[in-house]
Structure formats: C-alpha cells, structure tokens
C-alpha positions in Angstrom: 1.2 12.2 5.0 -0.9 9.1 5.6 -2.6 7.6 2.5 -5.4 5.1 2.1 -4.3 1.6 3.1 -1.3 2.8 5.0 -0.4 3.7 8.6 2.1 6.3 10.0 4.4 4.8 12.6 6.6 6.7 15.1 9.6 4.5 15.2 11.0 3.3 18.5 13.7 1.1 17.2 15.0 0.0 13.8 17.4 -2.7 12.9 20.4 -2.2 10.7 20.9 -5.1 8.2 24.6 -5.8 8.4 24.7 -7.6 5.0 22.2 -5.7 2.7 22.7 -2.2 4.0 26.5 -2.3 4.3 26.8 -3.7 0.8 24.8 -0.8 -0.5 26.7 1.8 1.6 30.1 0.4 0.3 29.0 0.4 -3.3 28.2 4.1 -3.2 31.8 4.8 -2.4 33.1 2.9 -5.5 34.3 4.8 -8.5 31.8 4.9 -11.3 33.8 2.6 -13.6 33.9 -0.1 -10.9 30.1 0.2 -10.3 29.6 -0.1 -14.0 31.7 -3.2 -14.3 29.4 -4.8 -11.7 26.3 -4.0 -13.8 27.4 -4.1 -17.4 23.8 -4.2 -18.6 23.5 -0.5 -17.5 26.6 0.4 -19.5 24.8 -0.6 -22.7 21.7 1.4 -21.6 23.9 4.5 -21.2 25.6 4.0 -24.6 22.2 3.6 -26.3 21.0 6.7 -24.5 23.9 8.7 -25.7 23.2 7.6 -29.3 19.5 8.4 -28.9 19.5 11.6 -26.8 23.0 13.0 -27.0 25.9 13.2 -24.5 24.7 16.3 -22.6 21.2 14.9 -21.9 22.6 11.5 -20.9 25.2 13.0 -18.6 22.5 15.1 -16.9 20.3 12.0 -16.4 23.1 9.8 -15.1 24.3 12.5 -12.7 20.8 13.1 -11.4 20.3 9.4 -10.7 23.7 9.0 -9.0 23.2 12.1 -6.9 19.9 10.8 -5.4 20.0 10.4 -1.7 18.5 7.0 -1.0 17.0 6.1 2.4 18.3 3.0 4.2 16.6 0.5 6.4 13.8 -2.0 6.1 12.9 -3.3 9.5 11.6 -1.5 12.6 9.1 -1.2 15.4 7.1 1.6 16.9 3.7 3.1 17.6 0.9 3.9 15.2 0.3 7.7 15.1 -2.1 8.0 12.1 -4.3 5.5 10.2 -5.3 5.8 6.6 -8.7 5.2 5.1 -9.6 1.6 4.7 -7.3 0.3 7.5 -9.3 -1.5 10.1 -6.7 -3.7 11.7 -4.7 -1.0 13.4 -5.6 2.0 15.6 -3.7 4.9 17.1 -1.4 3.8 19.9 -0.9 0.2 18.6 2.5 -1.3 19.1 3.6 -2.6 15.7 6.5 -3.9 13.8 7.0 -3.1 10.1 9.2 -4.2 7.1 9.9 -3.2 3.6 12.9 -1.6 1.8 10.5 0.8 0.2 9.0 2.2 3.4 10.4 0.9 6.7 13.4 3.3 6.7 15.7 4.5 9.5 13.5 7.5 10.3 11.5 8.9 13.2 8.2 8.7 11.2 7.5 6.2 8.4 4.5 5.4 6.3 4.0 1.7 5.7 1.3 -0.2 3.7 -1.0 -2.2 6.0 0.2 -5.6 4.7 3.7 -4.9 5.9 2.7 -4.0 9.5 2.0 -6.5 12.3 1.0 -6.2 15.9 3.7 -6.8 18.6 2.8 -9.2 21.4 2.6 -7.6 24.8 5.7 -9.3 26.2 7.9 -8.5 23.3 10.0 -5.3 23.4 10.4 -2.8 20.6 14.1 -3.5 20.4 13.6 -7.2 19.7 10.6 -6.7 17.5 12.6 -4.3 15.2 14.3 -7.4 13.7 11.0 -8.5 12.2 12.2 -8.3 8.6 15.3 -10.4 9.3 13.2 -12.9 11.2 10.7 -13.3 8.4 13.6 -13.8 5.9 15.0 -16.6 8.1 11.6 -18.1 8.7 10.8 -18.2 5.0 14.1 -20.0 4.3 13.2 -22.7 6.8 9.8 -23.0 5.4 11.2 -23.6 1.9 13.4 -26.4 3.4 10.4 -28.2 4.8 12.2 -29.7 7.8 10.7 -32.6 9.7 11.3 -33.9 13.2 14.7 -35.7 13.5 16.2 -34.5 10.3 19.8 -33.1 10.2 20.3 -29.7 8.6 23.5 -27.7 7.8 23.4 -24.0 8.1 26.3 -22.4 6.1 27.0 -18.9 7.5 26.2 -18.0 11.1 25.6 -14.3 10.8 22.3 -12.9 12.0 20.2 -14.9 9.5 22.2 -18.0 10.2 21.8 -17.6 14.0 18.0 -17.2 13.6 17.9 -20.2 11.2 19.7 -22.4 13.7 17.1 -21.5 16.4 14.2 -22.0 14.0 15.5 -25.4 13.0 15.9 -26.4 16.6 12.3 -25.3 17.2 11.3 -27.7 14.4 13.0 -30.6 16.2 16.0 -30.9 13.9 19.7 -31.6 14.6 21.7 -28.6 13.3 25.3 -28.4 12.0 26.7 -24.9 11.6 29.6 -23.8 9.4 31.3 -20.4 9.7 34.7 -18.8 9.5 34.1 -16.9 12.8 34.6 -19.1 15.9 32.7 -16.7 18.2 29.7 -17.1 16.0 30.0 -20.8 16.1 30.1 -20.6 19.9 27.1 -18.3 20.0 25.0 -20.7 17.9 26.1 -23.6 20.1 24.7 -21.8 23.1 21.3 -21.5 21.3 21.0 -25.2 20.5 23.3 -25.9 17.5 24.4 -29.5 17.9 27.8 -29.3 16.0 29.9 -26.4 14.8 32.4 -26.7 12.0 35.3 -24.3 11.2 36.9 -25.0 7.8 40.4 -24.5 9.2 39.9 -27.4 11.6 38.7 -30.0 9.1 37.2 -30.5 5.7 33.6 -29.3 6.2 32.1 -31.7 3.6 33.7 -34.7 5.2 32.9 -33.6 8.7 29.2 -33.4 7.7 29.4 -36.9 6.3 31.0 -38.2 9.6 28.4 -36.5 11.7 25.5 -38.0 9.6 26.9 -41.5 9.6 28.0 -41.2 6.0 24.6 -40.5 4.7 24.8 -36.7 4.3 22.6 -34.0 5.5 18.8 -34.0 4.9 19.1 -30.4 3.8 21.4 -27.3 3.7 20.3 -23.7 4.2 22.8 -21.2 2.8 22.7 -17.9 4.8 26.3 -16.9 3.9 27.2 -14.1 1.6 30.1 -14.1 -0.8 31.0 -14.2 -4.5 32.6 -17.6 -4.4 30.9 -20.5 -6.2 32.5 -22.9 -3.7 29.9 -22.2 -1.1 27.0 -23.7 -3.1 29.2 -26.5 -4.4 30.0 -27.5 -0.8 26.3 -27.3 0.1 25.5 -29.8 -2.6 28.3 -32.2 -1.6 27.1 -32.2 2.0 23.7 -33.6 1.1 22.4 -37.1 1.0 20.5 -38.3 -2.1 17.3 -36.4 -2.8 18.0 -33.8 -0.1 17.2 -30.1 -0.6 19.4 -27.0 -0.6 17.8 -23.6 0.1 19.5 -20.4 -0.9 18.8 -17.4 1.4 22.2 -15.6 1.1 23.9 -14.0 -1.9 26.6 -16.3 -3.2 28.2 -17.2 -6.5 26.0 -19.5 -8.6 28.3 -21.1 -11.3 26.8 -24.5 -10.7 28.6 -27.7 -11.4 26.2 -30.4 -12.7 28.2 -33.2 -11.0 27.5 -31.7 -7.6 23.8 -32.2 -7.7 22.7 -34.3 -10.7 23.5 -37.8 -9.4 22.0 -37.1 -6.0 18.9 -35.6 -7.7 18.9 -32.7 -5.2 16.2 -30.0 -5.0 17.7 -26.5 -5.2 15.3 -23.9 -3.9 15.4 -20.1 -3.7 13.9 -18.3 -0.7 12.6 -14.9 -1.7 13.0 -12.5 1.2 10.1 -12.4 3.7 7.8 -14.8 1.8 4.9 -14.8 -0.6 3.8 -11.3 -1.4 7.3 -9.9 -1.6 7.8 -7.9 -4.8 4.1 -8.1 -5.6 2.9 -4.5 -5.7 -0.8 -5.6 -5.4 0.0 -7.3 -2.1 2.5 -4.8 -0.6 1.2 -1.5 -1.9 -2.4 -2.3 -2.9 -3.3 -4.1 0.3 -4.6 -7.3 -1.5 -4.0 -10.2 0.9 -3.7 -13.8 -0.3 -6.5 -16.2 0.9 -5.1 -18.1 3.9 -6.6 -21.4 2.6 -4.5 -21.2 -0.5 -1.4 -19.3 0.7 -0.9 -20.2 4.3 2.2 -18.2 4.9 2.5 -14.7 3.3 5.3 -12.3 4.3 2.9 -10.6 6.7 2.0 -13.9 8.4 5.7 -14.8 8.5 6.4 -11.5 10.3 3.6 -12.1 12.8 4.6 -15.7 13.4 8.2 -14.7 14.0 7.1 -12.3 16.8 4.9 -15.0 18.3 7.8 -17.4 18.4 9.8 -14.7 20.4 6.8 -14.2 22.7 6.5 -17.9 23.4 10.3 -18.2 24.2 11.1 -20.4 21.2 13.6 -17.8 19.9 16.1 -15.8 22.0 17.1 -12.5 20.4 18.6 -10.5 23.2 22.1 -12.1 23.0 22.2 -11.3 19.3 21.9 -7.6 19.8 25.4 -6.2 19.9 24.6 -2.5 20.5 21.8 0.1 20.4 22.7 3.6 19.2 20.5 6.7 19.4 19.5 7.9 15.9 21.6 11.0 16.3 24.7 8.7 16.6 23.9 6.8 13.4 27.4 7.5 12.1 28.8 5.7 15.1 26.5 2.8 14.4 27.7 2.4 10.8 31.3 2.8 11.7 31.0 0.0 14.1 30.1 -2.3 11.2 33.1 -1.4 9.1 36.4 -3.3 9.4 37.8 -4.8 12.6 38.2 -8.4 13.5 34.9 -8.7 15.3 31.8 -7.6 13.5 28.6 -7.3 15.4 25.7 -9.5 14.5 22.9 -7.0 15.0 23.0 -3.3 15.7 19.8 -1.3 16.4 18.9 2.4 16.3 16.7 4.0 18.9 14.5 7.1 18.4 13.3 9.9 20.7 9.6 9.6 21.5 8.0 12.9 20.8 4.4 13.9 21.8 3.9 16.4 19.0 2.0 15.3 15.8 4.3 14.3 12.9 5.3 17.2 10.7 4.7 17.0 6.9 7.1 19.9 6.1 10.8 20.4 6.3 12.4 23.8 5.8 15.4 23.5 3.4 16.5 27.2 3.0 16.0 30.5 4.7 12.7 32.0 3.6 13.2 34.6 0.9 11.6 37.9 1.8 10.7 38.7 -1.8 11.7 37.9 -5.3 11.7 40.0 -8.4 8.2 40.9 -9.4 8.4 39.1 -12.7 9.8 35.9 -11.3 7.1 33.2 -11.0 7.2 31.3 -7.7 6.5 27.7 -8.5 6.0 24.4 -6.7 6.3 20.8 -7.8 3.7 18.2 -6.7 4.9 14.7 -7.5 8.7 14.3 -7.6 8.9 11.3 -9.9 11.6 10.4 -12.4 10.2 12.6 -15.2 9.9 15.7 -13.1 13.4 15.2 -11.7 14.9 14.4 -15.0 13.2 17.0 -17.1 11.1 19.8 -15.4 13.4 20.6 -12.5 16.6 20.8 -14.5 14.8 23.0 -17.0 13.6 25.2 -14.1 17.1 25.6 -12.8 18.2 26.9 -16.2 15.4 29.4 -16.1 16.0 31.1 -12.7 15.3 34.5 -14.1 11.8 33.2 -15.0 11.0 30.7 -12.2 11.9 30.2 -8.6 11.3 26.8 -7.0 9.4 27.5 -3.8 8.5 23.9 -2.7 8.6 20.2 -3.6 5.7 17.9 -2.5 6.1 14.2 -2.8 4.2 11.3 -1.2 7.5 10.1 0.6 9.4 12.5 2.8 12.9 11.4 1.9 12.2 11.9 -1.8 10.6 15.4 -1.2 13.5 16.4 1.0 16.3 15.1 -1.2 14.7 16.6 -4.4 14.1 19.9 -2.7 17.7 20.1 -1.5 19.1 19.2 -4.9 17.1 21.8 -6.8 17.1 24.6 -4.3 13.5 24.6 -3.0 12.6 26.6 0.1 10.8 23.6 1.7 9.7 20.1 1.1 6.4 18.5 2.2 4.5 15.3 2.0 1.2 17.2 2.1 0.4 18.9 -1.3 -2.3 20.9 0.5 0.4 22.9 2.2 1.5 24.0 -1.3 -2.0 24.9 -2.3 -2.4 27.0 0.8 0.9 28.8 0.4 0.3 32.4 -0.6 3.9 32.7 -1.8 3.3 30.2 -4.6 2.0 31.4 -7.9 1.9 28.2 -9.9 2.3 24.5 -9.6 3.5 21.7 -11.8 1.5 18.5 -11.1 3.5 15.4 -12.1 1.9 12.7 -10.0 0.5 9.4 -11.3 -2.4 9.8 -13.8 -5.3 8.9 -11.6 -4.8 12.0 -9.4 -4.3 14.5 -12.2 -7.9 15.8 -12.6 -8.5 16.0 -8.9 -5.3 17.8 -8.1 -5.6 20.2 -11.0 -9.1 21.2 -9.9 -8.0 21.7 -6.3 -5.0 23.8 -7.4 -7.2 25.9 -9.7 -9.7 26.5 -6.9 -6.8 27.7 -4.7 -5.9 30.3 -7.4 -2.8 28.6 -8.6 -1.8 28.5 -12.3 -1.3 24.8 -13.2 1.0 23.0 -15.5 -0.4 19.5 -15.5 1.5 16.6 -16.9 -0.6 14.6 -19.3 -3.3 13.3 -19.2 -5.6 16.1 -18.2 -8.1 13.5 -16.9 -9.0 9.9 -17.0 -12.7 10.1 -17.2 -15.5 12.4 -18.4 -16.6 13.4 -14.9 -13.1 14.8 -14.1 -12.9 16.6 -17.4 -16.3 18.1 -17.1 -15.6 19.3 -13.6 -12.6 21.3 -14.9 -14.6 22.8 -17.7 -17.4 23.7 -15.2 -14.8 25.5 -13.1 -13.9 27.8 -15.9 -17.5 28.2 -17.0 -18.6 29.3 -13.6 -15.6 31.2 -12.3 -15.6 35.0 -12.6 -12.8 37.5 -12.7 -9.2 36.6 -13.6 -8.8 32.9 -14.3 -5.7 30.9 -13.5 -3.9 29.4 -16.5 -4.2 25.6 -17.1 -1.7 23.9 -19.4 -1.8 20.2 -19.9 1.7 18.9 -20.7 1.2 18.2 -24.4 4.8 19.4 -25.0 5.2 18.0 -28.5 3.3 20.9 -30.1 5.9 23.3 -28.6 8.9 21.5 -30.2 10.7 23.5 -33.0 9.6 20.7 -35.3 5.9 21.0 -34.6 6.2 24.7 -34.8 7.9 24.5 -38.2 5.2 22.1 -39.5 2.4 24.4 -38.2 3.9 27.4 -39.9 4.3 25.5 -43.1 0.6 24.2 -43.3 -1.1 27.4 -42.0 -1.7 28.7 -45.5 -2.6 25.4 -47.1 -5.3 25.3 -49.8 -6.6 21.9 -49.0 -7.1 19.4 -46.2 -4.2 17.3 -45.1 -3.5 13.6 -44.5 -1.4 13.0 -41.4 0.1 9.6 -40.6 1.8 9.1 -37.2 3.5 6.0 -36.1 4.5 5.5 -32.4 6.7 2.5 -31.8 6.0 2.8 -28.1 7.9 -0.2 -26.8 6.7 -3.0 -24.6 5.7 -2.3 -20.9 4.8 -5.4 -18.8 1.0 -5.6 -18.2 1.4 -5.5 -14.5 3.1 -2.0 -14.6 1.2 0.8 -13.0 0.7 2.5 -16.4 -1.7 -0.2 -17.5 -3.6 -0.2 -14.2 -6.0 2.2 -12.5 -3.2 4.6 -11.6 -2.1 5.0 -15.2 -5.3 4.6 -17.1 -3.6 2.8 -19.9 -1.2 4.0 -22.6 -3.9 5.4 -24.9 -5.1 7.9 -22.3 -1.7 8.3 -20.7 0.6 8.8 -23.8 -1.3 8.6 -27.1 -3.2 11.7 -26.0 0.0 13.6 -26.9 -0.6 12.8 -30.6 -4.3 13.6 -30.5 -3.3 17.1 -29.3 -0.7 17.4 -32.0 -3.3 16.5 -34.6 -5.6 19.1 -33.1 -2.8 21.7 -33.1 -1.8 21.2 -36.7 -5.4 21.1 -38.1 -6.7 23.8 -35.7 -10.1 22.1 -36.2 -12.7 20.3 -34.2 -12.7 16.5 -34.5 -15.8 15.1 -36.2 -15.3 11.4 -36.2 -13.1 8.9 -34.4 -12.6 5.3 -35.4 -10.2 2.8 -33.8 -9.4 -0.8 -34.1 -7.0 -2.9 -32.0 -5.4 -6.3 -32.4 -6.7 -9.2 -30.3 -3.5 -10.8 -28.9 -3.3 -14.6 -29.1 -1.4 -14.7 -25.8 -1.5 -12.8 -22.5 1.8 -11.1 -23.2 0.4 -8.2 -25.2 -2.6 -6.0 -24.8 -5.1 -4.7 -27.2 -5.0 -1.3 -25.5 -1.5 -0.4 -26.6 -1.7 -2.0 -30.0 -4.2 -0.1 -32.1 -4.8 2.1 -35.1 -7.0 5.2 -34.8 -8.3 7.4 -37.6 -9.6 10.9 -36.9 -11.5 13.2 -39.3 -11.6 16.9 -38.6 -13.9 19.7 -39.5 -11.4 21.2 -42.0 -11.6 17.9 -44.0 -8.2 16.6 -42.8 -7.8 13.0 -41.9 -5.2 11.8 -39.3 -4.1 8.3 -38.5 -2.2 7.1 -35.5 -0.5 3.6 -35.4 0.3 3.0 -31.7 2.1 -0.3 -30.9 4.1 -2.2 -28.3 4.9 -5.0 -30.8 8.0 -3.4 -32.3 11.7 -3.6 -31.6 13.1 -1.0 -29.3 16.1 -0.4 -31.6 13.7 1.0 -34.2 13.0 4.8 -33.9 10.0 5.5 -31.7 8.1 8.2 -33.6 7.5 9.3 -37.1 5.0 11.8 -38.7 4.3 12.2 -42.3 2.1 15.1 -43.5 0.8 15.0 -47.1 -0.4 18.5 -48.1 -0.5 20.7 -51.2 2.0 18.6 -53.3 4.5 18.2 -50.5 5.4 15.6 -48.0 6.6 16.7 -44.6 8.6 14.0 -42.7 9.4 14.2 -39.0 11.7 11.6 -37.6 11.8 11.1 -33.8 12.0 14.9 -33.2 15.5 14.9 -34.5 15.1 15.8 -38.2 12.5 17.4 -40.4 12.5 17.3 -44.2 10.1 18.7 -46.8 9.9 17.0 -50.1 8.3 19.0 -53.0 9.4 22.4 -51.8 12.6 24.3 -51.6 13.0 24.5 -47.8 16.0 23.8 -45.7 15.7 20.7 -43.4 15.8 21.0 -39.7 17.9 18.8 -37.4 19.1 18.6 -33.8 21.7 16.3 -32.2 19.2 15.1 -29.6 15.5 14.7 -29.7 13.7 18.0 -28.9 10.1 17.5 -27.8 9.5 21.0 -26.6 9.7 20.7 -22.8 11.6 23.9 -22.3 9.5 25.8 -24.8 6.4 24.6 -22.9 7.6 26.1 -19.7 8.4 29.4 -21.4 4.9 29.5 -22.9 3.4 28.8 -19.5 5.4 31.7 -18.0 4.3 34.1 -20.8 0.7 33.3 -20.3 0.9 33.7 -16.5 2.5 37.1 -17.0 -0.2 38.1 -19.4 2.3 38.4 -22.3 0.5 35.8 -24.4 -2.7 33.9 -24.7 -3.1 30.4 -23.1 -0.5 28.1 -24.7 -3.2 25.6 -25.5 -6.9 26.7 -25.6 -9.0 24.9 -23.1 -11.2 23.4 -25.9 -8.1 21.9 -27.5 -6.9 20.3 -24.3 -10.4 18.9 -23.7 -10.7 17.7 -27.3 -7.4 15.7 -27.1 -8.6 14.2 -23.8 -12.1 13.2 -25.1 -10.5 11.6 -28.2 -8.6 9.3 -25.9 -11.9 8.5 -24.1 -13.6 7.6 -27.4 -10.7 5.4 -28.5 -10.5 3.7 -25.1 -14.1 2.6 -25.4 -13.4 1.2 -28.9 -10.3 -0.8 -28.0 -11.1 -2.0 -24.5 
C-alpha cells in the first residue's frame, strides 16, 4: 500500500549483493551458539532478560525473533505504478532505480521512500540501473578519498565494489593499482583502465606499490575487500606516502597498529554506504532532503550521478554482470554464489511485467467456512515487535476464544511472514481490507501512536470491536471524535478497549480488592524508572507523541482504576536538562488529586540505571502500606495477608484479552468504562502542556 512520501515500484531487475547478502544468508545457517559468539553483547541481553522476565518468556521472544523471515535485497530498478501524497518528482510510468535495505527488496512490487528513488536516463537499461546501490557505495568511497588528477591510488579487493572503484578513479584522472587474490578479477579491472595489477603470490604487494610509485608510496588507498584479517588495513597503511589517506569501504579487521600510520600522519576515513543521509530516518523515511549548497552529495544525488556516469559512457557495467536469473529461479541464483573456484561479480534477478494493479492481499490458508459461534474472529493491524512478541502468542494460546483472521502491516513481507507464523487466513498491506471484511468481529490496533485515534474511529465506524494499544489518542480532537461517535451512535455499540493492561494484572486486581472498602482516601506513590531512549527515536517524535502520552498514560489509568474517581487537579513539574542528552518530557513528577480525596504521584524518569527495577507502587491506606515491585511481588504491611509473587513480571496482557472477549460476548461490562479511558488520556494531555 502506497503511503505519503513513497512510491510503489514494479521491479524489472534487482541486483544481488554478493558480499552483504551472502554473509547474511550464511549466518542464518549457523548454530545458535556460533551466532551468539559473534555477537556477545546479545548474550548478556538474553541473560538479563531471563533474570527479569523468566526463562519461558525469554525463550518465546528469542524463538520469535530467530524465526522471522527477513527480506533480502537493497538495489533494483523498475517502473512507478503508484505515487503517494506529497511526491511531486515521480509519476506513473517513470523508469526509476531504488535502493535501501529497508525497502528495495527482491520482490515484484516494492514501496520506497522518495529520497531513495532516482530517475533512470533514457539510454540506461533496467539491468544496469539495478546496481544503483552498489554504484553509490563505490562513488561515496571515492568521494571520501578526494582524488585529484594525476594521483596514484591503490584499490584493495577487486570484487564488484572494487571494479566500480577502479573505473571511477580512472574517470577522475588517477593512476590505479589493484590488488586481489583472483587473477581473473585483476585481468577484468585491467581491461577497464586499471594501470597495474598485483597478486600477492607474485610479489610483496607493499613493496610493489613502492616500486610503482617511485618509492614515494600511493597518494591513497581504498579498501573494498572483505575479510576478518587485520593485515588488510595494515598493508593499506604501509602502501601510502606520508600524509596520504586510506578509505575503508569494505568490512575488514580493525586491530590497528600505531606504527603503521602514526609516523606518516595518515588520514583514515570511513565511507558510510551510499553517502550522507544513510541511516538518517528523517532523510530516508521522512523525505527531508539536505540543502544542496551545504551537502553537495547525498545518497540520492550519488545514486543519480552514478546512473549519469553510466549514461555518459564513463562507466561500463555490462561486462560485470555474470548472469540474470528470473525471480522464480532465485534458488539457482543464490547457489551460483556459493562455493566454486570462480565466483561471479554481479548476479541479477529479473521480474515478469504484469499489467494488473499490484495486490495488497496474500491468501495464506484456505478460507474457513465457519467457526464456532462463540469464537471471536480477530485481525491485527500493525505487526510490530510488541504485537508479535505479546498479543499474537497470547492469541495462539486462546484458540478456543479467538481465531486470527488477518494480519495487516505497512510492509508486505512483514504482514505475510507474521500471518504465516501465527496461522492467519490472509495478510494485507491495506488495513481497509480488514475493516471491510464481514468475517472479522474485532481488531487489535498496534500501529505507531499517531495513527491510533484515526484507526480506532474507522474500525468502530465499520462495526468492529477494537482493542487499541495505548495511547487512545494524541490530541483532544481525536479523543473528542471517539467520544462523539459513542454519543451519537444508536443501537448496539462496538466495544473499545485501550490497552491499559496493568489494571488487569493479578497485582492490580489484588490491590483494588484490598482498597475497595477503605474508610479514607489514599496516597499513591508510583515510580517509573523508564530507561533512556535517544531523543531521535520515533517515540519522542510526531509518531510517538512522547513518553508521557505514550507510556505514562498506563499509570494515569491505574490511578483512575484504584480510586474509581474523577480527577480534580493535575500538577506536573519537569527538570530542565543542562545538556541536550536528556529531555524534560520524560523526566517529570506529576501529582493528581481525585474526587474521593486521594492523592497520587508519579515520578517518571529516564535518568536512572537500567539495572534498577523499572516500576514500584506504594499505597498508603487505612494503616497499611501496599508495596508492588515490578509486577513480580506484592506485600501488605500492617495487615495479616499473604504476599503475592510470580517468577516473571505479570502486567495483565492475557487477562486484558480475556476481558475483551467477555465484553464482546456480552458476558461482562466494558473492561474499562469509556470515561476512564478518556480521563487517563486527558490527564496525559494536561501534563504534556505543563512539561513541554
């Protein structure tokens, strides 16, 4: 489904990255312990997770992540078939090339943000243009080296990136020395303008570079090789003259030896993929371009310039293409890259050109004629990490209560893979198909926060019961629209449940039962050691609405649940950070007073250590102190009552689903009255105004 700022492209050709993709494919076949040894930092995370959440929950999460089917590919070319709102540069039928490991997959139809799409010159074919990502990588490496006419450069590694680098350096008027272990690649580079080729078996490569440069050494070295050895970068340093530069494009060992570069005062530069903009979500996903006057060459401009160089004849790509395989023979293509003495430089995939409009839906299982009358047919909109790690596994354990009918996600591969894993009937990238499906009774909305209010209202208008992950809304207009829907609708009304799951936990239920017969108001102190999230994370931006509205709303609902009263006054104060590392909006103290006389305080902070427990609640009431620690243990001081404890944190997600089902079936009232859902949300609005 096309989105604002994106285009849908019907792929004509895509390019398999021999290095990056094959490395990923090989790693998936390794035993888990070998993969762990390569990333020991993840082992510590798993151990910490076991201690925090228990073995069963950790095993489920790890298995879920390991079982995910990840798409491959990041470079291709094709024709625009749909254009999203706000895209002016592209139109239907345009010939374009695209890049991006997050979007330019090996697939017939891909959706790509506009800054990762460029026009293909008229005399450049789709096959050659599909290498645009590799070309931009090579071009950025050369830009980092800043070559000038007459300089001598060494290219270490004459794979596809090395071959392109050789041609780009020749186009810059440089003499080029190439080093590789494959004689055929040396010969190929020589046919494309390389001045000298060096095979390490024939001579010492460092000394040979010295001989070829009259003893001075190279003006620069670009490393396009890949390998774990530290000797590669060491040799690159020793090949250089004084004050030369070394640019790293490939993936090599980096145990640097000071003597190799200190005396010569060398510049060691890293080339980041396609160029400026890479790994910047505002550029790649948000469509924010950098001003040309200040950033001359972005990744998008590098892509366009690479294609222009091909069009002008400065680069010759045809001899580098070893084979083109139809997409239905993709297994043959990948097998050709494994083993054997001769490995191809570049292999392409071609795609059938269909005239039909792209489909948003994939059938995953035979349609079920009927299900038991008391089984709720449910769909998921938004297949993110939380939904896949929590809601869907819980639904699978409740198959006598729920049947997963559909999964909708903004990316087709995620929707399909998630649907297959959890047994959905179909997957789609268009949530409107779910809302129009008469065989769906209810939906879970687990998208990013800025779409919650809108999607909930659309689903309710379609007659679907809605379990909406918090927050209910991000502004007053969205919230009022939902309230107006219920005020104006007549007849049976669909159930709306915001995912304030903490109130459903056995701990919150025990506390509520304990304070129900109190004789006086309460004082409630809640501390949330929320943990630091970088300020450029989506949670802090327009999509997330900030951590107060996006997470602290849980606690405003819990206060509302335990008091059962209307809030009368809200006061909040935030710190004013001395540096730009922290934010006021996730470091604040809020105090709420309720109509029953109770006073509740939340301390929400990102300043604390992650090793410290995340959440603690203390309730002072009628001569007792009720203490809840991280939803693992509950003690009551001042009364003879047994403590409650669980091995892992229990925040009520399963109980929330069961309460949702009971309300849908008419077996119980709404799990959370609408006024309470709205109150928790409005409290977050009031606090946001005070701390922003």
